[in-house]
C-alpha positions as CSV (number, residue, x, y, z in Angstrom):
1,M,0.0,0.0,0.0
2,S,1.6,3.3,-1.2
3,T,-1.0,5.7,0.2
4,F,-0.1,8.0,3.1
5,R,-1.4,11.2,4.7
6,F,0.2,14.1,6.5
7,I,-0.4,17.5,7.9
8,H,1.9,20.4,7.0
9,T,2.1,23.4,9.4
10,A,4.7,26.1,10.2
11,D,5.2,29.2,12.3
12,L,3.4,28.1,15.4
13,H,5.0,31.0,17.4
14,L,4.0,29.4,20.7
15,D,3.8,31.8,23.6
16,T,3.5,35.0,21.6
17,P,3.1,37.7,24.3
18,F,0.7,40.0,22.3
19,K,2.2,43.1,24.0
20,G,0.6,45.5,21.5
21,L,-2.9,45.2,22.8
22,V,-3.8,47.9,25.2
23,H,-6.9,48.6,27.2
24,I,-8.3,45.2,26.5
25,P,-9.9,43.4,29.5
26,K,-7.7,41.0,31.4
27,H,-9.9,37.9,30.7
28,L,-9.8,38.6,27.0
29,H,-6.1,39.2,27.0
30,Q,-5.6,35.8,28.7
31,Q,-7.6,34.1,25.9
32,I,-5.6,35.9,23.3
33,Q,-2.3,34.8,24.9
34,Q,-3.5,31.2,24.9
35,S,-4.5,31.3,21.2
36,T,-1.2,30.0,19.8
37,F,-1.3,27.1,22.2
38,R,-4.9,26.3,21.4
39,A,-4.2,26.5,17.6
40,F,-1.4,23.9,18.1
41,D,-3.8,21.7,20.1
42,Q,-6.2,21.9,17.2
43,I,-3.5,20.7,14.8
44,I,-2.8,17.8,17.1
45,D,-6.5,16.9,17.2
46,Y,-6.7,17.1,13.4
47,C,-3.7,14.7,13.1
48,I,-5.6,12.2,15.2
49,K,-9.0,12.8,13.6
50,Y,-7.7,12.4,10.0
51,Q,-5.4,9.5,11.0
52,V,-2.4,11.0,9.4
53,D,0.9,9.2,9.2
54,F,3.0,12.1,10.2
55,L,3.1,15.8,11.0
56,L,5.5,18.3,9.4
57,I,6.5,21.6,11.1
58,S,8.5,23.9,8.9
59,G,10.2,26.2,11.5
60,D,9.4,28.8,14.2
61,V,7.8,26.5,16.7
62,F,8.5,29.1,19.4
63,D,8.1,32.9,19.2
64,V,11.5,33.6,20.7
65,E,14.9,31.8,21.0
66,E,14.7,31.9,24.8
67,H,11.4,30.0,24.8
68,S,9.6,29.5,28.1
69,L,9.3,26.2,29.9
70,K,5.5,26.5,29.5
71,A,5.8,26.6,25.7
72,L,8.3,23.8,25.6
73,L,6.2,21.6,27.8
74,H,3.1,22.3,25.8
75,F,4.9,21.4,22.6
76,Y,6.3,18.2,24.2
77,Q,2.8,17.1,25.4
78,G,1.3,17.6,22.0
79,L,3.9,15.5,20.2
80,K,3.7,12.9,22.9
81,K,0.0,12.6,22.3
82,L,0.7,12.0,18.6
83,D,3.3,9.3,19.6
84,E,0.6,7.6,21.6
85,H,-1.5,7.4,18.4
86,G,1.4,6.1,16.3
87,I,2.0,9.4,14.5
88,Q,5.5,10.6,13.6
89,S,6.6,14.2,13.8
90,Y,9.3,16.0,11.8
91,I,10.5,19.5,12.8
92,I,13.0,22.1,11.6
93,H,13.8,25.3,13.5
94,G,13.7,28.7,11.9
95,N,14.9,32.3,12.6
96,H,12.7,32.7,15.7
97,D,13.9,29.4,17.4
98,P,17.3,28.7,15.8
99,A,19.4,25.5,16.3
100,D,18.4,22.2,17.8
101,Q,19.0,23.2,21.4
102,I,15.6,22.0,22.7
103,K,16.6,18.4,22.1
104,S,18.5,18.2,25.3
105,S,15.7,19.7,27.4
106,F,13.4,16.7,27.3
107,D,13.4,13.0,26.7
108,W,11.5,13.1,23.4
109,P,9.6,10.1,22.0
110,K,11.3,8.2,19.3
111,S,8.6,9.3,16.9
112,V,9.8,12.9,17.2
113,H,12.5,13.9,14.7
114,F,14.4,17.2,14.9
115,F,16.6,18.1,12.0
116,P,20.2,19.2,12.8
117,S,21.5,22.7,12.1
118,D,24.9,21.8,10.5
119,K,23.7,19.8,7.5
120,V,20.6,18.5,5.6
121,E,19.5,15.3,7.3
122,V,17.2,12.6,5.8
123,Y,14.7,10.5,7.8
124,S,12.8,7.6,6.3
125,F,9.1,7.0,6.9
126,I,8.3,3.3,6.9
127,K,4.7,2.0,6.7
128,E,3.8,-1.7,6.8
129,Q,7.5,-2.6,6.6
130,K,7.9,-0.5,3.4
131,E,9.8,2.7,2.9
132,L,7.4,5.2,1.4
133,V,8.9,8.6,2.2
134,R,12.2,10.3,2.7
135,I,12.0,13.6,4.5
136,Y,14.8,16.1,4.2
137,G,15.5,19.2,6.3
138,R,17.9,21.4,8.1
139,S,17.3,23.8,11.1
140,F,18.7,27.3,11.3
141,P,21.9,27.4,13.3
142,T,21.4,31.2,14.0
143,K,18.5,33.6,13.8
144,S,20.1,35.4,10.8
145,F,20.9,32.4,8.6
146,R,21.2,33.6,5.1
147,E,22.8,30.6,3.2
148,N,21.1,29.0,0.3
149,I,20.9,25.4,1.4
150,V,18.6,24.0,-1.4
151,P,21.6,22.4,-3.2
152,E,22.0,20.2,-0.2
153,Y,18.6,18.6,-0.7
154,K,19.7,15.6,-2.8
155,K,18.0,12.3,-3.2
156,K,19.8,9.4,-1.6
157,E,20.7,6.3,-3.5
158,S,18.1,3.7,-4.3
159,A,15.3,6.4,-4.4
160,E,13.0,4.6,-6.8
161,G,9.4,4.3,-5.6
162,I,9.9,6.8,-2.8
163,F,8.2,10.1,-2.2
164,H,10.6,12.9,-1.3
165,I,9.7,15.8,1.0
166,G,11.8,18.9,1.7
167,L,11.3,21.0,4.9
168,L,12.6,24.5,4.4
169,H,12.2,27.8,6.3
170,T,12.7,30.4,3.6
171,N,11.7,33.7,2.0
172,L,11.0,32.4,-1.4
173,D,12.1,34.8,-4.3
174,G,13.1,37.5,-1.7
175,N,9.7,38.9,-0.9
176,P,10.5,42.5,0.2
177,E,7.8,42.4,2.9
178,H,9.8,39.7,4.8
179,D,13.3,39.2,6.0
180,T,15.3,37.1,3.6
181,Y,16.5,33.9,5.4
182,A,17.8,30.7,3.6
183,P,17.2,32.5,0.3
184,T,16.1,30.5,-2.8
185,T,13.9,30.9,-5.8
186,T,10.8,29.2,-7.1
187,Q,12.8,28.0,-10.2
188,E,15.4,26.4,-8.0
189,L,12.7,24.4,-6.1
190,L,10.9,23.4,-9.3
191,Y,14.1,21.9,-10.7
192,S,15.1,20.1,-7.4
193,D,14.9,16.5,-6.4
194,M,11.9,16.9,-4.1
195,D,8.3,15.9,-4.8
196,Y,6.8,18.2,-2.1
197,W,8.4,21.3,-0.6
198,A,7.0,22.0,2.9
199,L,7.8,25.7,3.4
200,G,7.6,28.0,6.4
201,H,8.4,31.6,7.3
202,I,5.7,33.4,5.3
203,H,2.5,33.7,7.4
204,K,0.1,33.6,4.6
205,K,-1.2,30.5,2.9
206,H,0.1,30.1,-0.6
207,V,0.3,27.2,-3.0
208,V,3.3,28.2,-5.1
209,S,3.1,25.0,-7.3
210,N,0.3,22.4,-7.3
211,S,2.1,20.0,-9.6
212,T,5.3,18.0,-9.0
213,P,7.1,19.3,-7.1
214,V,4.2,20.7,-5.1
215,I,5.4,23.8,-3.2
216,V,3.3,25.1,-0.3
217,Y,3.3,27.7,2.4
218,P,0.6,26.8,4.9
219,G,0.7,30.2,6.6
220,N,0.7,30.4,10.4
221,P,-2.1,28.6,12.3
222,Q,-3.0,31.6,14.5
223,G,-3.0,35.3,13.5
224,R,-1.1,37.5,15.9
225,H,-1.7,41.1,14.8
226,M,-3.3,43.2,12.1
227,K,-0.9,42.2,9.4
228,E,-2.1,38.6,9.9
229,T,-5.7,39.0,9.1
230,G,-8.3,36.4,8.1
231,T,-8.7,32.7,8.7
232,K,-5.5,30.7,9.5
233,G,-4.8,27.0,9.3
234,C,-2.7,24.1,8.1
235,V,-2.7,21.8,5.1
236,L,-3.8,18.1,5.0
237,V,-2.1,16.2,2.2
238,E,-2.9,12.8,0.8
239,V,-0.4,11.0,-1.4
240,D,-0.9,7.9,-3.5
241,R,1.5,6.2,-6.0
242,Q,4.0,9.0,-5.4
243,K,1.6,11.8,-6.4
244,V,-0.2,14.3,-4.3
245,Q,-3.8,13.4,-4.8
246,T,-5.6,15.9,-2.5
247,M,-4.7,19.0,-0.5
248,K,-7.2,20.3,2.0
249,W,-6.7,23.5,4.0
250,I,-8.1,23.2,7.5
251,E,-8.9,26.1,9.8
252,T,-7.1,26.4,13.1
253,S,-7.7,30.0,14.1
254,Q,-8.8,30.4,17.7
255,I,-9.2,34.2,17.3
256,K,-9.5,35.9,14.0
257,W,-7.9,39.3,13.3
258,D,-9.6,41.3,10.5
259,E,-10.2,44.8,9.0
260,V,-13.6,46.2,8.2
261,V,-13.7,48.9,5.5
262,I,-16.8,51.0,5.6
263,D,-17.6,53.7,3.0
264,I,-19.5,56.6,4.8
265,T,-20.2,58.6,1.7
266,S,-23.9,58.1,1.8
267,I,-24.2,58.2,5.7
268,E,-25.6,61.4,6.9
269,N,-25.3,61.4,10.7
270,M,-23.5,59.8,13.6
271,N,-26.3,57.6,14.8
272,C,-26.7,56.1,11.3
273,L,-23.0,55.6,11.2
274,M,-22.9,53.7,14.5
275,D,-25.9,51.6,13.4
276,H,-24.1,50.8,10.1
277,I,-20.9,49.8,11.9
278,Q,-22.9,47.5,14.3
279,E,-24.8,45.9,11.4
280,K,-21.5,45.1,9.7
281,I,-20.0,43.6,12.9
282,D,-23.1,41.6,13.6
283,G,-22.9,40.1,10.1
284,M,-19.3,39.1,10.5
285,M,-20.0,37.5,13.9
286,Q,-22.8,35.4,12.4
287,T,-20.3,33.8,9.9
288,S,-17.3,33.6,12.2
289,Q,-16.8,30.5,14.3
290,V,-14.3,32.2,16.7
291,P,-13.9,35.5,18.5
292,M,-12.6,38.4,16.5
293,I,-10.3,41.4,16.9
294,L,-11.3,44.0,14.4
295,R,-9.9,47.3,13.0
296,I,-12.6,49.5,11.4
297,S,-11.4,51.7,8.6
298,L,-13.8,54.5,7.5
299,I,-13.4,55.8,4.0
300,G,-15.2,58.1,1.6
301,E,-16.2,61.8,1.3
302,S,-18.6,62.9,3.9
303,D,-19.8,65.9,5.9
304,L,-19.1,63.8,9.0
305,H,-15.4,64.0,8.3
306,F,-14.7,66.9,10.7
307,E,-16.9,65.6,13.4
308,L,-15.1,62.3,13.3
309,H,-11.8,64.1,13.6
310,E,-12.8,65.9,16.8
311,D,-10.5,65.1,19.7
312,G,-11.5,61.8,21.4
313,K,-14.4,61.1,19.0
314,K,-13.2,57.9,17.5
315,D,-11.9,56.6,20.9
316,E,-15.4,57.2,22.3
317,M,-16.9,55.2,19.4
318,V,-14.5,52.3,20.1
319,E,-15.5,52.3,23.8
320,I,-19.2,52.2,23.0
321,L,-18.8,49.4,20.5
322,N,-16.6,47.4,22.9
323,Q,-19.0,47.7,25.8
324,N,-21.6,46.0,23.6
325,Y,-19.5,43.2,22.0
326,I,-17.1,42.0,24.8
327,V,-20.0,40.7,27.0
328,Q,-20.9,38.1,24.4
329,S,-19.6,34.5,24.6
330,Q,-18.2,34.7,21.1
331,W,-16.8,38.2,21.7
332,T,-15.5,40.8,19.4
333,W,-12.9,43.5,20.3
334,I,-12.6,46.7,18.3
335,E,-8.8,47.3,18.2
336,S,-9.2,50.8,16.7
337,I,-11.1,53.0,14.2
338,Q,-8.9,54.3,11.4
339,L,-10.1,57.5,9.7
340,K,-9.3,57.6,6.0
341,T,-12.2,59.9,5.1
342,T,-12.1,63.3,3.4
343,P,-14.5,66.2,3.6
344,Y,-17.0,66.5,0.8
345,F,-14.9,68.1,-1.9
346,Q,-15.6,69.2,-5.4
347,I,-12.3,70.3,-7.1
348,E,-14.3,72.3,-9.7
349,D,-15.3,74.7,-7.0
350,Y,-11.7,75.6,-6.5
351,L,-10.6,75.5,-10.1
352,E,-12.9,78.4,-11.0
353,K,-11.3,80.8,-8.5
354,G,-7.8,79.5,-8.4
355,S,-6.4,77.9,-5.3
356,F,-3.3,76.9,-3.5
357,L,-5.0,73.6,-2.8
358,V,-5.4,72.9,-6.6
359,D,-1.8,73.8,-7.2
360,Y,-0.7,71.5,-4.4
361,L,-2.7,68.5,-5.7
362,E,-1.3,69.0,-9.1
363,Q,2.2,69.0,-7.8
364,L,1.4,65.9,-5.6
365,T,0.2,64.0,-8.7
366,L,3.4,65.0,-10.6
367,A,5.6,63.9,-7.7
368,K,3.9,60.6,-7.5
369,E,4.6,60.0,-11.2
370,Q,8.2,60.8,-10.7
371,M,8.6,58.8,-7.4
372,D,12.1,57.3,-7.3
373,V,14.5,56.4,-4.5
374,T,17.2,58.5,-6.2
375,V,14.9,61.6,-5.8
376,I,14.5,60.8,-2.1
377,E,18.3,60.3,-1.8
378,K,18.9,63.7,-3.3
379,E,16.3,65.4,-1.1
380,L,17.5,63.8,2.2
381,G,21.2,63.9,1.5
382,H,23.7,61.3,0.5
383,E,25.1,61.0,4.1
384,L,21.7,60.1,5.5
385,F,21.3,57.4,2.8
386,K,24.5,55.7,3.8
387,N,22.4,54.2,6.6
388,R,21.7,50.8,5.1
389,S,18.5,50.1,7.0
390,L,17.0,53.5,6.0
391,K,18.0,52.9,2.3
392,N,16.6,49.4,2.4
393,H,13.3,50.8,3.9
394,F,12.9,53.2,0.9
395,T,13.9,50.7,-1.8
396,S,11.6,48.1,-0.4
397,F,8.5,50.3,-1.0
398,S,5.9,48.6,-3.1
399,N,3.6,50.4,-5.5
400,E,0.8,50.0,-3.0
401,D,3.0,51.6,-0.3
402,I,3.7,54.6,-2.6
403,D,0.0,54.9,-3.5
404,N,-1.0,54.9,0.2
405,I,1.6,57.6,1.1
406,F,0.4,59.9,-1.7
407,E,-3.3,59.2,-0.9
408,K,-2.6,60.1,2.7
409,A,-0.9,63.3,1.7
410,K,-3.8,64.2,-0.5
411,H,-6.3,63.5,2.3
412,L,-4.4,65.6,4.8
413,A,-4.1,68.5,2.4
414,I,-7.9,68.5,1.7
415,H,-8.6,68.1,5.4
416,F,-6.5,71.0,6.6
417,F,-7.4,73.4,3.7
418,T,-11.1,72.9,3.9
419,R,-11.1,73.0,7.7
420,E,-9.5,76.4,7.6
421,E,-12.0,77.6,5.0
422,R,-14.8,76.2,7.1
423,N,-13.6,78.0,10.2
424,S,-13.0,81.3,8.4
């Protein structure tokens, strides 16, 4: 029998402290702090439920290198539970938990396999006295490991009839939004000896290739801040006759982070706005299976713009909403309200009489079209740009980042100019 099944996960980040949340009630904060542990427990339960043959963890088991005893013990107990059900575990360490130092901390079950940090190691998975799979991997020796180790992932001799899996913690193709560790490219993985690449490091699910070799980022199993929004999970894979037959993404989020965008253009007053926000939240709560942490972004042109920008107004709105939603069993916490609105503005009204604002907006549009890091370097000075981190920050701007910067500048200009005119 050549059929086997496994779950692929990564970036557990056990014991994430969630320090960024302020003003949240203590009992909710405790639930949030437990969310990475509960997501891991969910993965263990899924392994047992779906009767998988093994579990793959592609790096960053822990959030920090100096992991707590609590996190280590919880991880140990989860893998021990798998061992009791005859399920193997294969783990590499990433940039958050480099090296294989935790091996000496516990007497791990024989079914738990940690990959070393000095070379690519190979473990064989045997089912019914037949070798079905060879699993290759290497842990990070340091948190800033920047070597390309893909050439080390080579099939061993007598590989016929065996499925080959590579565990790798990497920033594939040098995504500028993430630190580049163990760098490699999609092309290099496609032309490798592996049949399935179990990747980690990027916290967003992504099937890079769904044909041999299959290349998958499962994302992290639990979101931890507003850059990790939406449903999180792991991947259940079934292989038969050396081919991936099915891949099923399974939700593991214990708490969902999300952003709600509300256009207030057609909303005339504050009570209608509050009703609209609550209707939006109520709808999301009906479809969500878990508690939520939401950021509300208000957009659009509206006469409510200036009222919303009054001191303390949006904080008061957040407080009113939270008083309503945190008392429910499946609670929702409003993390913040972001104001991206503009006052009602007709540029034609200003074109007729001539205006500094019109000139400014024209110059802003021109500057956006000419946006280049060399222009920034000239304006800020060559000496300042010798700072590598600053230069990297500017050169890593995406088109979306640039659009957001100029849109914000436009909104601020309209806000301040029309406010002065309104008050004059």
